[in-house]
C-alpha positions in Angstrom: 14.0 14.8 14.4 13.6 15.1 10.8 14.7 12.7 7.9 18.1 14.0 7.5 18.7 13.7 11.0 17.4 10.3 11.5 19.6 9.1 8.3 22.7 10.6 10.0 21.6 8.7 13.4 21.4 5.6 11.5 24.5 5.4 9.6 26.8 7.0 12.3 28.7 9.0 10.1 27.6 12.6 10.7 26.5 13.3 7.2 23.1 12.1 5.6 22.4 11.3 2.0 21.1 14.6 1.1 24.2 16.1 2.0 26.1 13.3 -0.1 24.0 13.6 -3.0 24.3 17.5 -3.0 27.6 17.6 -2.4 28.4 15.2 -5.2 26.2 17.0 -7.5 28.1 20.1 -7.0 31.4 18.7 -7.5 29.9 17.3 -10.6 30.5 13.8 -9.8 27.1 12.9 -9.8 24.6 13.9 -12.3 21.5 15.3 -10.9 18.6 13.2 -12.1 16.0 13.4 -9.6 14.1 16.1 -11.6 14.5 14.2 -14.8 13.5 10.9 -13.5 10.0 11.4 -13.0 9.8 12.4 -16.8 12.3 9.6 -18.1 10.5 6.8 -19.5 11.2 3.2 -18.5 12.5 0.6 -20.5 9.6 -1.2 -22.6 9.1 -3.7 -25.3 11.6 -3.4 -28.7 14.0 -1.5 -26.5 17.6 -2.4 -27.3 20.1 -3.0 -24.4 23.3 -1.1 -24.9 26.6 -1.2 -23.2 26.7 1.8 -20.6 30.4 2.3 -20.2 33.9 1.4 -21.7 34.9 1.4 -25.1 31.5 -0.3 -26.5 29.5 2.4 -24.7 26.2 2.9 -26.6 26.9 -0.2 -28.8 23.9 -2.8 -28.5 24.6 -5.4 -25.8 24.9 -9.1 -27.6 24.7 -12.5 -25.6 28.5 -13.0 -27.0 29.5 -9.9 -25.1 28.8 -11.6 -21.8 31.1 -14.1 -20.4 29.4 -17.4 -19.7 29.0 -17.7 -15.8 29.7 -14.0 -15.5 30.4 -11.4 -14.3 27.5 -9.2 -15.6 27.8 -6.2 -17.5 25.8 -2.8 -16.8 23.8 -1.4 -19.8 20.8 0.9 -20.5 17.9 0.6 -22.7 17.9 2.3 -26.1 15.0 3.4 -28.3 15.8 1.7 -31.5 13.2 4.3 -33.2 15.1 7.2 -32.0 18.7 6.2 -31.3 18.1 7.6 -27.7 19.9 5.9 -24.8 17.7 5.9 -21.7 20.8 6.7 -19.6 18.9 10.1 -18.2 18.0 8.2 -14.9 20.2 5.5 -13.2 17.0 3.7 -12.5 17.0 2.4 -16.0 20.4 1.1 -15.8 20.5 -2.8 -15.7 22.8 -5.8 -15.1 23.0 -8.6 -17.7 24.4 -11.7 -16.5 25.0 -15.0 -19.2 24.3 -18.1 -16.9 23.9 -22.0 -18.0 20.1 -21.9 -18.8 19.7 -25.2 -17.1 20.9 -23.6 -13.8 17.9 -21.0 -13.8 14.6 -21.3 -12.0 11.6 -22.1 -14.2 10.4 -18.4 -13.4 13.7 -16.9 -14.3 13.9 -18.9 -17.6 10.6 -17.1 -18.5 12.2 -13.6 -18.9 15.8 -14.9 -19.9 17.4 -15.2 -23.6 19.8 -18.2 -24.1 20.7 -17.8 -20.6 21.0 -14.0 -20.1 19.2 -12.7 -17.3 18.5 -8.8 -17.0 17.8 -7.3 -13.8 17.7 -3.7 -12.3 21.2 -2.6 -11.0 19.3 -1.0 -8.2 20.0 -2.1 -4.5 16.5 -2.5 -2.9 18.3 -1.7 0.5 19.5 1.9 -0.1 19.6 2.3 -3.8 23.0 1.8 -4.4 24.6 0.4 -7.6 24.5 -3.7 -8.0 27.8 -3.3 -9.8 30.0 -6.3 -8.2 30.1 -10.4 -8.9 30.9 -12.7 -6.3 33.0 -15.3 -8.3 32.6 -17.9 -5.8 29.2 -18.1 -5.4 28.1 -16.7 -8.8 26.0 -13.9 -7.1 25.3 -10.1 -8.0 26.6 -7.9 -5.1 25.9 -4.2 -3.9 28.5 -2.3 -3.9 27.3 -0.4 -0.6 26.6 -2.9 1.9 27.1 -6.0 0.6 23.7 -7.3 -0.1 24.0 -10.4 -2.5 21.3 -11.7 -5.0 20.9 -14.9 -7.0 20.7 -14.4 -10.6 19.5 -17.7 -11.2 16.8 -17.4 -9.0 15.0 -14.1 -9.9 17.7 -12.1 -8.3 16.0 -13.3 -4.9 18.2 -12.0 -1.6 20.4 -14.5 -0.2 22.6 -12.2 2.0 22.5 -8.6 3.3 20.3 -6.0 4.5 18.3 -5.9 0.9 14.6 -6.4 1.8 13.5 -7.6 -1.4 14.7 -8.8 -4.7 15.7 -7.0 -8.1 13.1 -6.5 -10.6 13.8 -8.5 -13.4 13.3 -7.1 -17.0 12.7 -9.7 -19.6 14.7 -9.9 -22.9 15.0 -12.1 -25.9 17.8 -12.0 -28.4 17.5 -11.0 -32.0 20.3 -12.1 -34.1 22.2 -12.3 -30.6 21.7 -8.6 -29.5 19.3 -8.7 -26.4 16.0 -6.8 -26.6 13.6 -6.1 -23.9 10.2 -7.7 -24.2 8.0 -6.4 -21.2 8.6 -3.7 -18.8 10.2 -4.5 -15.3 8.5 -6.9 -13.1 8.6 -5.6 -9.7 9.5 -2.0 -8.0 12.8 -0.6 -8.5 15.3 0.8 -5.8 15.1 1.2 -2.1 11.2 1.9 -0.5 11.0 4.5 1.9 9.0 4.5 4.6 6.5 7.5 5.0 
């Protein structure tokens, strides 16, 4: 049985991931990023985070843009030298959340700025977007299968099928704007068995 057949059997939906991605790409509803993903550089120290959507799309993301206590906002890194937004791969998209700095674990605080934590927005289960917010428990939530991640504790998994936490992107605040201070501290997205 091939990978596509195993996926269809596992989800019970009759359609595999490849078919969904190909269909979405052909319909123009999903940008084809697979080829670009290998050549796209990842965030690095000095990149500025910018809004990934909405009326402020492409504008620097500031600490003040983030409501205290959540929810999070999606952003992409931008190379300030060239003004290039690194949006060619969804694996560069991050979610930034502003929390009470005293509520963050010691390890989490090391990569935070004024209580703002930034994580990969790609779930470690099936690489779906982590774009939802549980207001009651103050958790990041995967939009596909409901995995929940605690942003106060290095985005560890607290519920759902995700096998590991989200990778944290360390940041600092410069004149209120969020600036990357180093690479992601872990693997991004799902890990496929060979």
